C-alpha positions, -999 to +999 in steps of 0.1 A: -062-089+170-073-092+136-038-098+121-038-132+134-069-147+117-059-131+084-027-154+082-054-183+079-078-165+058-095-184+029-132-166+027-127-129+033-122-110+002-126-075+013-117-055+045-122-020+057-104-011+086-101+026+075-106+051+108-090+025+131-059+043+140-037+011+138-009+033+131+025+018+124+025-010+149-010-021+135+007-019+098+037-041+110+012-068+124-013-067+095+017-069+068+028-098+088-002-116+084-010-104+048+025-114+033+012-150+023-027-144+022-040-144-014-075-146-006-081-110+006-086-088-026-094-054-012-082-033+018-090-001+029-064+015+052-075+051+048-075+074+080-053+051+101-021+074+110+005+050+094+034+067+089+069+059+074+077+027+094+044+014+084+044+024+047+079+007+043+067-025+060+036-027+038+059-021+008+077-052+015+043-071+019+034-060-016+063-077-030+051-109-018+013-108-017-003-118-048-039-116-038-045-078-033-059-059-062-067-028-045-054-010-015-067+025-002-040+043+017-058+076+018-051+101+043-020+084+060+009+107+068+032+079+049+063+102+047+091+100+020+103+068+031+069+050+037+056+063+003+086+051-015+086+017+001+051+012-011+060+022-043+090+001-045+067-027-034+041-021-063+070-018-088+082-051-081+046-068-084+042-049-116+074-065-131+056-099-125+023-085-143+002-082-112-023-055-117-032-034-086-049-003-080-034+020-053-052+051-040-030+075-021-050+107-016-033+130+006-007+109+020+020+137+024+052+117+005+072+133-018+082+117-052+111+127-073+098+117-106+076+150-119+065+128-148+040+105-129+050+077-156+059+054-126+049+022-140+040+005-175+005+011-178-001-022-193+008-039-162-005-019-136-041-006-132-042+027-114-021+049-091-042+079-079-011+103-072-032+135-076-026+145-039+011+136-037+035+162-034+062+160-061+093+176-058+129+177-071+154+174-043+182+200-053 
């Protein structure tokens, strides 16, 4: 219901849809509407039960969206593929110098780089990975 108007949004700069249980289907619809929306700057997706599929689609959206500066993913069970999809989308944008803040508190995904040096700090503002499980696949 909200995804349609976001496609043509030219006024809303901050959107908090936390605790709405949008799940993967809602994340897919949201990603489609945000792909080319440059007006929205902040998006709170915390506590929405977004899993791997939703994370992967949102990651693809981040490759094309030039407006979002802050996205909160806290408490979504993104899983390994969903988390990596979002990180790939963020890395893509960092390569073009677009700075973003991404918060991943308790998102339950694993990333194999224990150094936590995922991105050039000059290009990306902040990634909160404190609650992410880090492990090396043996």
